C-alpha atoms as a printed R data frame, in Angstrom:
    type eleno elety resid chain resno        x        y       z
1   ATOM     1    CA   MET     A     1  -78.513 -218.745 103.672
2   ATOM     2    CA   VAL     A     2  -80.709 -219.390 106.367
3   ATOM     3    CA   ARG     A     3  -79.109 -216.448 108.379
4   ATOM     4    CA   ALA     A     4  -79.270 -213.799 105.277
5   ATOM     5    CA   VAL     A     5  -82.859 -214.439 104.314
6   ATOM     6    CA   THR     A     6  -83.929 -214.354 108.401
7   ATOM     7    CA   ALA     A     7  -82.207 -211.295 108.621
8   ATOM     8    CA   GLY     A     8  -84.401 -210.002 105.585
9   ATOM     9    CA   LEU     A     9  -87.267 -210.957 107.095
10  ATOM    10    CA   ASN     A    10  -86.584 -209.394 110.530
11  ATOM    11    CA   ARG     A    11  -85.736 -205.849 108.643
12  ATOM    12    CA   ALA     A    12  -88.618 -205.763 106.272
13  ATOM    13    CA   HIS     A    13  -90.602 -206.437 109.779
14  ATOM    14    CA   ARG     A    14  -89.155 -203.654 111.553
15  ATOM    15    CA   LEU     A    15  -89.579 -201.476 108.615
16  ATOM    16    CA   GLY     A    16  -93.121 -202.167 108.745
17  ATOM    17    CA   HIS     A    17  -93.657 -204.275 106.045
18  ATOM    18    CA   ILE     A    18  -95.559 -206.577 108.168
19  ATOM    19    CA   GLY     A    19  -98.952 -207.831 106.560
20  ATOM    20    CA   ASN     A    20 -100.189 -210.708 108.540
21  ATOM    21    CA   PRO     A    21  -98.112 -210.052 111.789
22  ATOM    22    CA   ALA     A    22  -98.011 -213.774 112.660
23  ATOM    23    CA   ALA     A    23  -96.782 -214.595 109.761
24  ATOM    24    CA   TRP     A    24  -93.850 -211.973 109.998
25  ATOM    25    CA   ARG     A    25  -93.000 -213.074 113.573
26  ATOM    26    CA   LEU     A    26  -89.816 -215.284 113.393
27  ATOM    27    CA   GLU     A    27  -88.025 -217.501 115.955
28  ATOM    28    CA   THR     A    28  -84.168 -217.370 116.757
29  ATOM    29    CA   LEU     A    29  -82.619 -220.014 115.057
30  ATOM    30    CA   PRO     A    30  -81.241 -222.909 117.537
31  ATOM    31    CA   ASP     A    31  -77.767 -221.730 117.431
32  ATOM    32    CA   ASP     A    32  -78.386 -218.025 117.967
33  ATOM    33    CA   ASP     A    33  -79.068 -218.091 121.726
34  ATOM    34    CA   GLU     A    34  -76.003 -217.393 124.045
35  ATOM    35    CA   SER     A    35  -75.532 -221.019 124.921
36  ATOM    36    CA   GLU     A    36  -74.547 -222.337 121.130
37  ATOM    37    CA   THR     A    37  -73.152 -219.172 119.323
38  ATOM    38    CA   ALA     A    38  -72.199 -219.934 115.431
39  ATOM    39    CA   VAL     A    39  -68.592 -218.487 115.065
40  ATOM    40    CA   PHE     A    40  -67.554 -217.059 111.558
41  ATOM    41    CA   LEU     A    41  -63.964 -216.611 111.539
42  ATOM    42    CA   SER     A    42  -62.269 -213.542 109.049
43  ATOM    43    CA   PRO     A    43  -59.970 -214.851 106.358
44  ATOM    44    CA   ALA     A    44  -56.963 -213.430 108.716
45  ATOM    45    CA   GLN     A    45  -58.290 -215.761 111.440
46  ATOM    46    CA   ARG     A    46  -58.261 -218.509 109.387
47  ATOM    47    CA   LYS     A    47  -54.826 -218.201 108.114
48  ATOM    48    CA   GLY     A    48  -53.496 -217.727 111.575
49  ATOM    49    CA   LEU     A    49  -55.242 -220.843 112.749
50  ATOM    50    CA   ILE     A    50  -53.739 -222.898 109.862
51  ATOM    51    CA   GLU     A    51  -50.426 -221.396 110.533
52  ATOM    52    CA   SER     A    52  -50.621 -222.521 113.749
53  ATOM    53    CA   ALA     A    53  -51.796 -226.064 113.260
54  ATOM    54    CA   CYS     A    54  -49.153 -229.307 112.972
55  ATOM    55    CA   PRO     A    55  -48.576 -229.976 109.209
56  ATOM    56    CA   ALA     A    56  -51.316 -232.561 108.753
57  ATOM    57    CA   ALA     A    57  -53.953 -230.427 110.501
58  ATOM    58    CA   ALA     A    58  -52.955 -227.117 108.735
59  ATOM    59    CA   ALA     A    59  -53.747 -229.432 105.382
60  ATOM    60    CA   PHE     A    60  -56.749 -230.372 106.596
61  ATOM    61    CA   LEU     A    61  -58.151 -227.079 107.718
62  ATOM    62    CA   ARG     A    62  -56.831 -225.638 104.573
63  ATOM    63    CA   GLY     A    63  -58.784 -228.225 102.520
64  ATOM    64    CA   LEU     A    64  -62.006 -227.433 104.654
65  ATOM    65    CA   GLU     A    65  -61.195 -223.546 103.922
66  ATOM    66    CA   GLY     A    66  -60.828 -224.059 100.129
67  ATOM    67    CA   SER     A    67  -63.631 -226.562  99.262
68  ATOM    68    CA   GLY     A    68  -66.213 -225.323 101.779
69  ATOM    69    CA   ALA     A    69  -67.080 -228.976 103.158
70  ATOM    70    CA   ARG     A    70  -68.079 -230.564 106.176
71  ATOM    71    CA   PRO     A    71  -64.870 -232.046 108.500
72  ATOM    72    CA   LYS     A    72  -66.080 -235.707 107.817
73  ATOM    73    CA   GLU     A    73  -66.650 -235.422 104.292
74  ATOM    74    CA   LEU     A    74  -63.385 -233.732 103.662
75  ATOM    75    CA   ALA     A    75  -61.702 -236.823 105.824
76  ATOM    76    CA   GLU     A    76  -63.628 -239.362 104.168
77  ATOM    77    CA   ALA     A    77  -62.634 -238.003 100.633
78  ATOM    78    CA   THR     A    78  -60.406 -239.907  98.458
79  ATOM    79    CA   ALA     A    79  -58.006 -239.451  95.689
80  ATOM    80    CA   ALA     A    80  -60.354 -240.732  93.464
81  ATOM    81    CA   ASP     A    81  -62.928 -238.086  94.472
82  ATOM    82    CA   PHE     A    82  -60.571 -235.342  92.884
83  ATOM    83    CA   ASP     A    83  -60.826 -235.348  89.461
84  ATOM    84    CA   GLY     A    84  -58.456 -232.456  88.929
85  ATOM    85    CA   THR     A    85  -60.819 -229.548  88.996
86  ATOM    86    CA   HIS     A    86  -63.928 -230.410  91.261
87  ATOM    87    CA   LEU     A    87  -64.131 -232.245  94.384
88  ATOM    88    CA   LYS     A    88  -66.762 -234.879  94.871
89  ATOM    89    CA   LEU     A    89  -67.767 -234.562  98.709
90  ATOM    90    CA   SER     A    90  -70.313 -237.174 100.140
91  ATOM    91    CA   HIS     A    91  -72.183 -237.756 103.194
92  ATOM    92    CA   ARG     A    92  -75.048 -239.525 104.975
93  ATOM    93    CA   LYS     A    93  -78.747 -237.847 105.469
94  ATOM    94    CA   GLY     A    94  -82.050 -238.631 106.237
95  ATOM    95    CA   ARG     A    95  -83.870 -241.397 107.745
96  ATOM    96    CA   PRO     A    96  -82.593 -244.250 106.509
97  ATOM    97    CA   PRO     A    97  -79.248 -242.473 106.124
98  ATOM    98    CA   LYS     A    98  -79.019 -242.264 102.188
99  ATOM    99    CA   LEU     A    99  -75.448 -241.253 100.534
100 ATOM   100    CA   ARG     A   100  -75.530 -237.827  98.964
101 ATOM   101    CA   SER     A   101  -72.708 -236.377  96.795
102 ATOM   102    CA   ARG     A   102  -71.976 -232.895  95.809
103 ATOM   103    CA   TYR     A   103  -69.302 -231.838  93.651
104 ATOM   104    CA   VAL     A   104  -67.425 -228.506  94.647
105 ATOM   105    CA   VAL     A   105  -65.695 -226.167  91.795
106 ATOM   106    CA   LEU     A   106  -62.465 -225.173  93.109
107 ATOM   107    CA   ASP     A   107  -60.652 -221.847  92.168
108 ATOM   108    CA   GLU     A   108  -56.933 -221.964  90.649
109 ATOM   109    CA   ASP     A   109  -55.469 -222.205  94.569
110 ATOM   110    CA   GLY     A   110  -58.081 -224.657  95.625
111 ATOM   111    CA   VAL     A   111  -57.328 -227.163  92.208
112 ATOM   112    CA   ALA     A   112  -53.117 -226.776  92.657
113 ATOM   113    CA   PHE     A   113  -53.645 -227.780  96.764
114 ATOM   114    CA   PHE     A   114  -55.878 -230.602  95.896
115 ATOM   115    CA   ARG     A   115  -53.696 -231.860  93.348
116 ATOM   116    CA   SER     A   116  -50.577 -231.522  95.805
117 ATOM   117    CA   GLN     A   117  -52.996 -233.944  98.139
118 ATOM   118    CA   ALA     A   118  -53.434 -236.385  95.500
119 ATOM   119    CA   HIS     A   119  -49.882 -236.828  93.757
120 ATOM   120    CA   GLY     A   120  -48.739 -239.752  94.325
121 ATOM   121    CA   LYS     A   121  -51.730 -241.690  95.839
122 ATOM   122    CA   ASP     A   122  -53.822 -244.633  94.909
123 ATOM   123    CA   PRO     A   123  -57.448 -243.576  94.152
124 ATOM   124    CA   ALA     A   124  -58.749 -245.627  97.407
125 ATOM   125    CA   ASP     A   125  -56.370 -243.489  99.709
126 ATOM   126    CA   ARG     A   126  -57.613 -240.585 101.564
127 ATOM   127    CA   LEU     A   127  -56.614 -237.462 100.459
128 ATOM   128    CA   PHE     A   128  -56.029 -236.377 104.197
129 ATOM   129    CA   THR     A   129  -54.583 -238.342 107.153
130 ATOM   130    CA   THR     A   130  -53.504 -237.618 110.752
131 ATOM   131    CA   ALA     A   131  -49.800 -236.766 111.138
132 ATOM   132    CA   LYS     A   132  -49.356 -240.775 112.029
133 ATOM   133    CA   GLY     A   133  -51.007 -241.436 108.334
134 ATOM   134    CA   GLN     A   134  -54.625 -242.310 109.704
135 ATOM   135    CA   PRO     A   135  -57.996 -241.337 108.859
136 ATOM   136    CA   TRP     A   136  -59.038 -238.162 110.648
137 ATOM   137    CA   ARG     A   137  -61.650 -238.729 113.220
138 ATOM   138    CA   ARG     A   138  -63.973 -236.360 114.821
139 ATOM   139    CA   ASP     A   139  -62.115 -236.300 118.270
140 ATOM   140    CA   GLN     A   140  -58.945 -235.685 116.289
141 ATOM   141    CA   TRP     A   141  -59.681 -232.946 114.424
142 ATOM   142    CA   ALA     A   142  -61.367 -231.284 116.838
143 ATOM   143    CA   ARG     A   143  -58.568 -231.661 119.608
144 ATOM   144    CA   GLU     A   144  -56.093 -230.187 116.545
145 ATOM   145    CA   VAL     A   145  -58.624 -227.316 116.137
146 ATOM   146    CA   ARG     A   146  -58.204 -226.162 119.909
147 ATOM   147    CA   CYS     A   147  -54.272 -226.688 120.123
148 ATOM   148    CA   ALA     A   148  -54.423 -224.554 116.879
149 ATOM   149    CA   ILE     A   149  -56.748 -222.231 118.504
150 ATOM   150    CA   ALA     A   150  -54.720 -222.082 122.017
151 ATOM   151    CA   GLY     A   151  -51.437 -221.450 119.669
152 ATOM   152    CA   HIS     A   152  -52.488 -218.978 117.698
153 ATOM   153    CA   ASN     A   153  -54.298 -217.210 120.286
154 ATOM   154    CA   ARG     A   154  -51.071 -216.943 122.469
155 ATOM   155    CA   SER     A   155  -49.474 -213.926 119.878
156 ATOM   156    CA   ALA     A   156  -52.925 -212.632 118.199
157 ATOM   157    CA   GLN     A   157  -54.320 -209.371 119.645
158 ATOM   158    CA   GLY     A   158  -57.843 -207.995 118.846
159 ATOM   159    CA   LYS     A   159  -60.032 -208.961 116.028
160 ATOM   160    CA   LEU     A   160  -57.502 -211.526 115.179
161 ATOM   161    CA   LEU     A   161  -58.211 -213.480 118.364
162 ATOM   162    CA   VAL     A   162  -60.372 -216.507 117.289
163 ATOM   163    CA   PRO     A   163  -63.001 -217.489 119.954
164 ATOM   164    CA   ARG     A   164  -62.611 -220.430 121.619
165 ATOM   165    CA   GLY     A   165  -65.617 -222.317 120.795
166 ATOM   166    CA   ALA     A   166  -64.478 -222.013 116.892
167 ATOM   167    CA   SER     A   167  -64.500 -225.866 115.496
168 ATOM   168    CA   ALA     A   168  -63.805 -227.455 112.691
169 ATOM   169    CA   TYR     A   169  -67.290 -226.294 110.960
């Protein structure tokens, strides 16, 4: 949402709605510079990336796509966090780090997908694990995303190419 507000304020400034010029002068966001650009993938790119990933990574990526979760939130989600229609996601934020939870409302496909992930698992079991049955860690999902990007880009062309800088986020 920050990007949309920034874009709207920049447009208002360009159209001459300045008021106090100092108040309308906007700084670029940290990831707007050349060294660190946010990468947003199209639905077709996401689909190709998921199809190119190994089954465990594909399920994890599909869970990210369907829930809008941060990778660490989804990696830590358990079967008990899915109640049949909602997914409870938790992360630590602030100083001192406080556990914050939010609930994601899932569409029909998301409900069916998460139901299949939770099927047969104990409440304390993770919804997503690696191919070896271990909980996902940052280095593992990063490696799997890089491999999926490389695999996808071998056969993709034009707008379907996924930038190498893309990540699970």
